[in-house]
N, C-alpha and C positions, 0 to 999 in steps of 0.2 A: 467303559473304563477309560480313564485318562491318566497319563503320566504327567504329573504336575511339575516335574523338574528333570530335564534331560539335557545332555550336551551333544546333540546330534551334529552340531557344526564343528565339533572337535576334530582334530586331524586324525583321530583313531578311526573315523568312518569315511575318510576320503575315497577309499577304493570300493566301498560296497554300500553306501548309504541308501541307495534305491532298494537293495535287498532287505536291509534293516527295516525300512519303512513298510515294505510289502509284508514282512512278517508281523509287524505291529498291527497293521490293519487286519490281517488274517486272524490274529489273536483276539480281535474284538475291540481294539482301541478306537475311540472316536475322536481323539485329540491328544495334544501334548503341548507343554510349554517348553520351548527351546531357549535355554539360558545362554545369553551372549555377553561376553566381557567386552565392553565398549573399547577397551584399550588393545584388543587383539584383532589386528587387521584381517587375519585369515578367517576368523570366525565371522566377522561382519561381512566378508565377501561371500562366504559359503552359505549363509543362512537363506539368502534369496532363492537359491535353487532348491533347498529343502522345503521351503514354504510353497514353492510352485509344485513340487511333487506331492506334497501332503497339505492340501488347502486348509485343513482344520488346525494346523499348527499355529500357535501364537508365540511371541518372543518377549524377551526382556532386554534391558540394557543396564549395565552397572560396572563399577570397578571393584573387582574382587580384592579382599584384604591382602592376598599374596602379591598383588600388583600395586598396592598403595604407595610403595616406596618411591615410585617414579614421580609422585606429587608431593614430596616432602616440602613443606613450607608453602605449598600452592594448592590447597584442596579445591579452590574454586576452579582450577583448570580441569580437575577430574569431573566436577559438576557440569561444567560447560560441555565437556566431551560427551557425557551421558545425555545431557539435554539435546545436543545435536543429533545423537543417535536415535533418541526417542522421537524427535520431530521427523526424522528421515524414514522411519519405519512405521507404516500404518498398522502393522500387526503387533506392535509393542504394547504390552499390557501391564508391565511392572518395572520397578527399579530394582535391579538385583542381578547376580547375587552380591550383596554387600554385607559388611559386618566386621568381625574381629576374629583373628586366629592367633592365639597365644601358644599354640602347640608347636607349630612350625616356625613362627616368628620370622617370616620371610621379609617383613617390613618392620621398621621401628614401631613400637607400640603407640607412641604419641602420634605418629603419622597415620597409623591405622585409625586411631580414634578421630582425628581431624577429618580424614577423608570419609569415614563412615558417617559422622555427624552431618557433614555437608550434604551427603546424599540422602539422609533421612529428611533433612530440611527441603531438599528438592522434591522428594516424594510428597511431602505435605503441600508444597506449593502447587504441584501439577495434579494432585489428586489421584495418584496411582498407588497401588499397594507395593509393599516392600517384600523382597525375598531375602531372608536373613540367614547368614552363615555365622555361627558362633561356636568356637571351640576353646575350651578352658578359659573363657572370658565372660562368664555369665553376668557377673555384677556390672561390669563396664558396658556390656551390650544393653542390658536393661536400663541402666542409667542414661545412656545416650538416646535410646528410644524415648524415654520419658522427657528428657530435656529438649532434644531437637524436634521430637514429634509433637510435643505439647498436647498429647491426648487426641490428636487429629489424624494419626496414621494407622493403617491397617496392614495386614500382610500375613506372612507365614514364616515360622521357624522351620527351615527346610532341613531334611536329612537329620532328624532329631536323634541325638545320641546322649542326651542328658538324662537326669533322673526326674522323679516326681516333683521336687521343688521347682526346678526350672520350668517344667510343664505347667505348673500352676501359675507361675509368673507370666508365662506367655499368654495363658488364658486371661489373666487379669488385665493384660495390656490390650485385650480384644483381638489377639492374633489367632490364626489357625496354627496347627502343628502337623507337619508332614513326616511320614515314616518311609524309610527306604529298606533295602535288603537287610540292613542291620537287624531289623525286627525278626528275621528268620534265623539268625545265627545262633548256634548252641549257647554261646556266652552272652546272648542278648537279653538276659533276664531283666536287667534294670530298665532297658528300653521298652520291653513288653509291659512291665509294671507301669511305666509312665503312659504308654499307649492306652492302658485300661482306664486311665483317669480322664481321658479326653472325650467329651461328648461327641456323638456321631456327627453333629452338625458343625464340628470344628476340625474334623480329620481330613487330611489329604494323603495321597499316596504318590510315590515317585520311585524312579530307578536311580537318579543321579548318575546315569550311564555316561561314560563307559566304566564308571567305578562301581564297587560294592554290589556285585552280582549276588542275587539271593540264592539260598539253598534251593534246589540242588545244583545250581550253576556256579557256585562260588569258585573264584579263581579264574574265571573266564571274563572276557570283555562283556560288560553288561549291555542290555539293549531294552528299548521300551516294551517289547512283547512280554518281557519277564516281570512286568509290574503285577501281573496276575498272582504271582507267588506272594507278593507283599499283601495284596488284598486278601488272599486266602488266610494268611497268618493273622492279620488284623481281625478278620471275621471270627476266627477261633478265639482270639483274646476277648472279643466283645460278646461272644456267644450268639452271633447272628449268622445268617447265611452269607455265602460269597456274593450272591446277587444283591442282597441288601447293602452290604459294604460297598460294592461297586457302584450302586446307584447313589448312595449317600455321598461318597467321595467325589463322584462326578458332579453332583448337584452343588457341593461345596466349592468345587473348582469354578463352576460357572458363576456362582454368587460372588466369589472373590475377584476373579479375573475377567469375567465377561458380563458385568451387571448391565 
């Protein structure tokens, strides 16, 4: 089992990250992708110790749409920051998480689009996959991926919360689709319907911890060990065993991030 998107370098784990990693390994996880915001100095400092404690961890670097406002009128500065982070970290395997968030709108939308597009172009240049965050911005997200990616980028729509139409668009772009604890929620019918349309060879699983703990842990701080609950629910949706789903999503992770 692999958690394809977690935030173990988040301040939420400062006091007990060793115990969290121990529980993940005990639960059967063989790896995780630790997502790092290149503009967060605390995360970039903490990730080294996490990788030393859990050698199978790999990392990312990107500027999240929530932080894009710092680069208003200067998207190239965001790109160069991410580039430096990628070059400095031998474990980096993706550009992300990047994208658009029109729900919280913590940065002006035009700035979000500029910073996102510049990072998509960077991923195309360096040949790394993208980790995409999109919320209430489906059309703009797809348009930027098409324009800036020029059909040459790959990656994953992480923590998928959309419906079947967006899932189909992600597949048409050649992307994987990753599901989090949302797929276990009682009101997650639309997400489960979308999950049912994703072929086994394009599925990923994640926790997005410390957020979105799956049932029966909902409301608690999430952690990688609980990705098994996501796997179990996706297996039920697809009518396969948990073992089959765990193996398929682990293989997809390796194909995308560890080719």
